Every structure is written in C-alpha cells, then in structure tokens.
DRENTI-158919 format. One record per residue (C-alpha): residue in three letters; x, y, z. Coordinates in steps of 0.001 Angstrom, whole numbers, plus 500000, padded with zeros to 6 digits. Example, Ala and Ser with C-alpha at 12.3 -4.5 7.8 and 13.67 -1.06 7.14 Angstrom:
! DRENTI-158919
ALA512300495500507800 SER513670498940507140 
This chain:
! DRENTI-158919
MET500011499775499620 LYS501372503379499075 ILE502459506150501427 SER502888509673499129 ILE504767512284500879 HIS504737515810499942 HIS507784517936500810 ASP506145521210498698 LYS503449521190501667 LEU506161521652504450 SER504313522957507787 ALA506363524402510739 LEU505697523112513847 LEU506773524507517620 PRO510313523893517664 THR509684521285520763 GLY506807519271518864 PRO503486519751518383 LEU501494521425521240 VAL499475518549523086 ASP496337519709524564 ALA497509518552527572 GLU498155514935529171 THR495933515935532312 LEU497430514777536207 ALA494536512821537475 GLY494467511909541654 GLY496723509772543045 PHE499952512018541350 SER501028513781544595 ALA503760512191546646 GLU501483513075549841 LEU500728509774551820 LEU498457511307554200 GLU494755512024553778 ASN493487515210554754 ARG495889516231556303 SER495198519902556819 PHE491985518529558508 GLU489960521174555982 ARG487399517795555434 GLY486613517374559137 LYS487859514049560554 THR487852512168557301 GLY490401509760556933 TRP490890510318560599 GLU489795507745563353 GLY490769506755567055 TYR494253504371567965 PRO493823501884568689 ALA490051500793567813 GLY487619500975570683 ALA490055503232572575 ASP488464506340574553 VAL489856508935572132 SER488226512336571443 LEU488961513863568100 ALA487398517240567845 VAL487960519731564919 LYS488176523090565947 THR488788526842564360 ASP489522528996567273 ARG493072530326567249 PRO493791528400564016 LEU497586527809563005 PHE496814529564559346 SER493692531710558696 GLU493389530328555439 THR492848526802556533 PRO491457527372559766 ARG490530523468560995 TYR492942521844562981 LEU492307518333565102 ALA492160518893568903 LEU493094515506570017 THR492099513953573620 ALA493332510685574147 GLY495308508363577048 GLU498518506983577706 GLY499288504400574646 THR496517505954572454 GLY496379508619569952 ALA494931508908566344 VAL495530506776562920 ASN495794508142559395 ARG494517505306556635 ALA495896507106554248 PHE493275506991551281 GLY492985503145552365 GLY496570502228553271 PHE499945503292551554 SER503373501078551064 VAL506778501533551967 LYS509871499927550887 ARG512738498954553304 LYS515502501948553674 GLU513250504110551365 GLU513485507377553668 LEU510180509027554428 ARG510029512836555563 LEU507402513611558248 SER506689517153559667 LEU503560518260561637 TRP502290521376563665 LEU501576520867567291 ARG500307522922570062 SER499892521982573459 TYR498947524113576611 ASP499767521675579317 TYR500682518285577736 LYS504493518132578647 GLY504770514352577877 LYS506303512323574955 VAL504372511461571949 LEU504863508852568669 CYS504545508915565313 GLY505072505834563084 ILE503900503439560970 LYS501829500828561580 GLY501189497678559450 GLU500039494935561571 GLU501978496337564280 LEU504205499072564737 PHE507132498606563237 THR508793502380562103 PHE508615505263564558 LYS509960508636566291 LYS509733509638569876 PHE509675513354570677 LYS508755515550574190 VAL506185518153573358 ARG506540521793573960 ALA503797522938576532 ASP503606526821575864 GLY500607527049574145 ARG502038528141570815 TRP502390526294567085 HIS505656524301566840 ARG506843522408563699 TYR508328519169564125 ALA510154517259561196 PHE511677513848561094 ARG512943511078558645 LEU511426507667558947 LYS513699505016556989 PRO511226501474557525 LYS513185498265558275 GLU511064495888556138 ASP508634496191552754 ALA505179496601553968 ALA501713497280552012 GLY498535498605553266 VAL500052500480556045 SER498540503434557943 PHE500327506333560061 VAL499733506888563538 PHE500062509669566079 VAL499883508526569994 LEU500305510084573273 LEU502588508385575707 SER500536510060578601 SER497200511265579044 GLY496140514490578070 MET495664516712574785 VAL497388518494571826 HIS496302520057568991 LEU497790519057565423 ASP497601520862561924 CYS499645520648558286 LEU501275517098558927 SER502643515679555807 MET504639512159554905 VAL506176512241551372 SER509059509823550306 ALA512612511594550140 ASN512825510291546239 ALA509482512185545390 VAL510232514149542266 LEU510569517541543291 GLY509403516631546761 ALA505971516942545475 PHE504840514056542850 ARG505443510134542646 ARG508520509528541239 ASP507073505998539271 MET504645508167537801 ALA506702511406537118 SER508874509203535533 LEU506501507894533096 LEU504920511677532479 LYS508680512262531239 GLU509348509393529064 LEU506330510495527118 SER507719513619526095 PRO504689515833526244 ALA505080519038524186 ALA503046520362526926 ILE501535520123530184 ARG498163521353531207 PHE497039522332534476 PRO495167522555537037 ASP494523518818536993 GLU491459517253535859 GLY488422517065538038 LYS489770520679539533 SER488469523881537217 ALA490532526503537039 ARG487329528772539015 ALA487935526094541805 TYR491601526501541730 PRO492472529945541614 TRP496036529810540764 LYS496876532982543153 GLU495758530784546061 SER497884527819544982 LEU501086529362545891 GLY503153530139548658 GLU503400527942552077 PRO501558524697551646 GLY499554525277554910 ARG498409528588553781 ARG496695527182550916 PRO493219526937550702 SER491598523659549955 PRO491830521607547617 VAL495372522715546992 ALA496070522168550749 GLU495197518226550340 SER498031517746547881 GLY500186520261548484 VAL500552520747545058 GLY499763524285543150 PHE500805525897540248 TYR504439526452541008 GLU504829522788541648 TYR503163522605538408 PHE505266524894536565 ARG508828522987537846 LEU507049519851536833 ALA506940520905532969 GLU510262522166533355 TYR511488518448534674 ALA509432517165531737 ALA510928519498529653 ALA507234520507528188 LEU506075523802527849 PRO503816524671530714 LEU500149525419529854 PRO498217527030533088 VAL494792527131532605 LEU492833530372533924 ALA489077530799535073 ALA486815532608532778 ARG486603535897534672 GLU483594538033534301 SER485223540956532311 GLU487693541036529859 GLU489732543474532204 GLU490021540926534843 LEU490799537887532377 VAL493844540138530898 GLN495032541204534328 ASP495082537415535506 ALA497085536478532311 LEU499681539314532716 ASP500007538395536632 ILE500691534918535600 LYS503032535702532689 GLU504541537945535746 PHE504803535181537974 ALA506464532816535095 ALA508874535316533823 GLY509134538734535506 GLU511989539953537220 ARG512751539717540838 ASP511584543550541580 THR507933542512540072 VAL505218541487542858 TRP504687538330541283 GLY508474537560540003 GLY509625538126543445 LEU507248535898544825 ARG508772533013542675 ALA512309533621542998 GLU511309533692547109 LEU509653529858546308 GLY513182529220544854 HIS513241529440541536 PRO514905532689540477 ALA515504531950536811 PRO512027532782534400 PHE509743529564533523 ASN509847529363529511 LEU505853530585529295 ARG504304530725525796 TYR500839529710526443 ILE497889530528528495 GLY495059528337528137 VAL490840529434528836 PRO488075527143528690 ALA486680526414525368 SER483415527659526617 LEU484700531263526564 PRO482723533525524407 ALA484117533898520914 ASP484519537335521034 LYS486039538033524465 PHE488429535246523358 ARG489380537274520499 ALA489653540450522496 VAL492260538587525310 GLU493510537066522433 LYS494703540135521218 THR495946541617524128 LEU497991538896524873 SER499676538745521574 ALA501102541615522138 GLU502758540501524981 GLY504178537316523266 LEU501677535127524641 SER499138532718522834 LEU495838532097524131 VAL494817528245523839 PRO491146527142524186 VAL490960524088526544 GLU488609521342526195 GLY487583518826528785 ASP489046515492528675 ALA487266512697526939 ALA488014508735528579 PRO489051506830525817 GLN486449504878523840 GLY487510500941525006 GLU491020499275526435 GLY491262497211523270 PHE494361497266521306 SER491877497568518217 ASP490405500553519864 VAL494020502532520767 LEU494560501527516689 GLU491264502869515626 GLU491660506173517907 THR495656506637516650 ALA494345506120513024 ARG491522508877513843 ALA494012511322515219 PHE496446510779511768 GLU493267511938510053 GLU492198515040512424 GLY496220516268512927 SER496122515506516888 PHE495084513305519805 ARG492000513976521650 PRO492888515195525314 VAL492600512030527585 PRO493424511684531182 LEU497040510282531842 PHE496659508721535022 SER493696506692535908 GLU492920504399538480 GLY491804501362536366 LYS490314502251532707 GLY490692505542530891 GLY494074506836531099 LEU497583506168529114 VAL498855504735532711 HIS496977502655535468 PHE498086502723538865 ASP497303502011542504 ALA499145502553545533 ASP502134500341544696 THR502419500390540812 ALA502081502728537493 VAL501635500383534744 PRO501987502368531467 THR499069500824528646 ALA499366500217524788 ARG497728503898524287 TYR500674505377526161 HIS503174503201523864 VAL501539504639521134 ARG501527508518522305 LYS505035507579523533 LEU506495507057520253 CYS503979509775518420 ASN505835512650520785 GLN509509511316520747 TYR509289511425516965 ALA506958514580516587 GLY510029516111514190 ASP510359519535513980 PHE508178519754510908 ALA504671518071509746 LEU504811516660506204 MET501606516466504008 ALA501530512853503697 ASP498320510279501321 GLY497786506642500592 GLU496245504005501530 LEU496891503675505311 PRO496080506450508212 VAL499472508084508670 SER501008510985510107 VAL504555512291508615 SER507064514603510201 GLU510851515570509732 ARG513824516333511806 ASP517810516717510758 GLY517764514357507831 PHE515075511651509225 THR511753511512508326 TYR509557509510510859 VAL506687507725509353 LYS503836506665511765 THR501075504421509985 VAL497996502271511114 ASN497066498582509559 LEU493700498129510916 SER493025495238508668 ASP493413491495509670 GLU495980490943506999 GLU499661491892506693 VAL500444494507504267 THR503431495828502853 ALA503702499937503074 GLU505375501503500704 ALA506754505203500913 GLU507506507485498107 ALA508075511195498174 ASP508523513988495756 PHE512242514730497667 PRO515119512336498541 LEU513251510308501074 GLY516765508184501620 GLU516747504431503143 LEU514495502841505776 ASN516881503081508618 ARG514571501614511505 ILE511372500062511926 ILE509087499982515203 LEU506302497895515719 MET503300497313518145 THR500794494411517559 GLU497907493075519653 ASP500405489895520845 ALA502815491934521554 PRO501365495650522806 VAL505074496624523584 PRO507176498808521237 TYR510051496348519470 ASP512389496609516371 VAL512518494896513244 ALA515384495221511259 PRO514593497007507696 ALA514418494344504491 ALA514056496665501903 PRO515340500428501245 THR511387501915501233 SER509060499373502390 ALA508310497182505225 LYS505710494334505834 LEU502981495825508809 PRO501235492661510711 PRO497722492660510625 ARG496179494887513440 SER499142497004514128 PHE501105500135514691 ALA504403501090512740 LEU507051503751513125 LEU509056503903509543 ILE512325506097510430 PHE514151506927507192 ARG517527508557507111 LYS518720510456503950 
C-alpha cells in the first residue's frame, strides 16, 4: 500500500514538537501519603487508635495555625492511644526508603512525649519526641526509614501519657519524590512520554475552584483543595520544566475581559517577571529565580468568541498565545484495536484528543494504584508519536492512515494497519527520502514497542492490526 509524502506542503511546527492539549494529571500523582492532612475536610481519613480506645477527635477553628486553613484537630487521649490516618486506604513503604514527616503541634499543658510512626499489623517504624507546652504552634520534622517492605500501612500519632494536644498541617512524603511533590514512578512515565505541553490544574479541578494565586506560597496557607495535595501552580510549572515540556496554565473565565487579561498578565509576571516585580519576586522567593518558559495560556473553550478574540489580541502583544481548552474525554475502549482506531482518527484529524494521563483502573494512559504505575498500549503509542514528532509536519496521503514529520535529515512515518491481513507499506516522496533505517512495531500480541530490521530501502511489512513507526535517513 502506497504512502505518498509531499515536501512542497511543508508546515512548521513548534520547535519542541506539536502542542499536545495536554496530558492531564489525575488524582494519586501527588507524593503526599496522608489523607486530609490539614483537617479541612473534618475528620475524614482519621480515627481513634487503637480501635475501641477512649479517644476524642474534635475539629476546631479557634486560634488556628493559619487563617487560610482554619481547621485543626484537638486530640484528647489516654496513655498509649491517639489517632490513625488510613491514608486513602493504606500506602506502601519500602525497606530503607526514607520518608520525610512533618507536623505542627500545639500544647497548653501536655508536657509528655508523643510517638509518630507507621503501622502495619504492628508498629514497626516510629519516632518519639517531647512536646513543648507553651500554648504556641511548633513545627516538628523527622525522617523515618522503614526496616522492611510493607503494603497497606497507616500513619499513627500516639500520646505516651494522658492529655490533649492540637494537630495541623501534617505531611509524609517519600524522600525520592520528584520535586518533593510527585510520585517518582509516575513522574518518570510523564517525562518519558515527552509531552510538548502540560496543562494544569489537573483533571477534576476547574480553574475557578483552583485559583492560581491562592495555590502559591506555604502549603499550609493554601486553601482546599490545594491544601490536600500540596500541589499548586508553582509545582506544576516546575513539573513542566522537569519533563522538558511547555507549561500551559489554564485560567478561570473571569466576569470581564479586563479581569481575564490582568489574570493572564499576572501569571506571565509570575512565570517570567524580574525579582523586583510582585509576582516575579514571589517566584524567586519560592526557590526559582530563573524564569519559566511560558508561551501559552489556556482558557475554557466555553469562553465567548468575542471575549476570546479580544483577550487573544492583547496577549499577543505580550508574546503569549491564547489556547482554548476542552475538557478531557475518556477513550472509548481499552483493547488494542480501540487504540489503533483512535490513532488512525488522530492522524486524520491532526492531533490526539485529550485523555487523562493517569487513572485508577480504565480510562487513562497509565493505570496506577498505591504500589505501581503501569503504562498501557495507548501510552506507548502516544510516547512514540511524541518522541518522533519532528520539527516539521509533512503532508501525506495514501491507502493507510498516516502521520509524517521530519527532523535533522530523518523522516518519521507513523502509520496504522487496521486490517486483519499483513500489508506492505511502500513510501514514496517528491524529495530524496533516503533509506529505511529503523522499524518500530506494536501488535495485539506484542503491545509494547519492538524493533524489526528493515528488509527493503523504502518498504516494510506491517502485521495485521498493528502500529508502525518507519524511520528514514537521508
């Protein structure tokens, strides 16, 4: 089957590849292991410990640690009792993999010791410390290093004498977390995907419910839902930088055009402003004096067309492009045939439709639980399409769904065989194409990419129901 490539219809892409609208970051990506760590959701995730003990857990708001997150826990317990955090049903720890624990505690008259630790069937990793009883909030921080692998464990906080203390803003994160905020296994898969852009906030949090200015600064001062994960716009900017992707912050659709423009200009100042500016100075204070590479700002696709055009015109003068952002749509079907048909449609439309990157169960490019993150066939296809996006898109047609791009003397032909028969793909071009240098295949029986040595200079045999990447070198 012929694939005809036309060099005279060359179209320039972004230097970093096509703008992917954008891989989203669903729940669980945060490295935070504790649930409802600031008690802004009441006592959710917290229970008395041990089960049946005479323990009082009361959520209060008088004299809070931070006014932005006013709720805290008043724990009244007897000797050897306290509170347990089930941590989203239990988390996993690895032997000698360090955990960083911190918490804020206030005591008026309790002068005894407390114990913080990790409990499976029994308590096996913990720290003891003496409380300062001066009626003020104090931050305590420790490092825990489990002596064994364990799954489904919980965090416990125990008074070693009878009394009452106040707790707030607890945190427990693995020392190997990427940027101190994201699960390493999931962040690595994101980076390997080579997305051209990362959109934030993540799936399930609308820009209106996740105002970017309130997501900055000290984690304890960030209102819910940011307080739960500790991940705000600053962390997402850094994540895009970590993944060598462009950041695509999505702003709320403000009531007026002027408000939306000002919001966009403020986030530009946060991303790239000098130290002597308000928002650029805050970025430097947070630990990133160098600017972020902000080129695009997203707004909901529902923004009225006249307002979009007006804002777009203003931002264009500031060197920014405005991007309408649709909500995510879960892919239809999880089978390999579904992935092939989705890929063929993407080649026809010119881009993939946005789907969640991570999901617990079906629907995302990566399936994850508390212990693992497993890339799907859909992930591998997207990864190959991103990694071999090239610097230029070439127009192509023929009997197979196809997407062609070019970079530094290499031509990348991505195609799909939707039939139940083996076919021979024969590439031809109106310019010197060179010879077939490498073939990467994926099939239903082998849904992970594998290499095949080329047997002909411009053609390759494609197995039934397969995805293929043909790399030509001039």
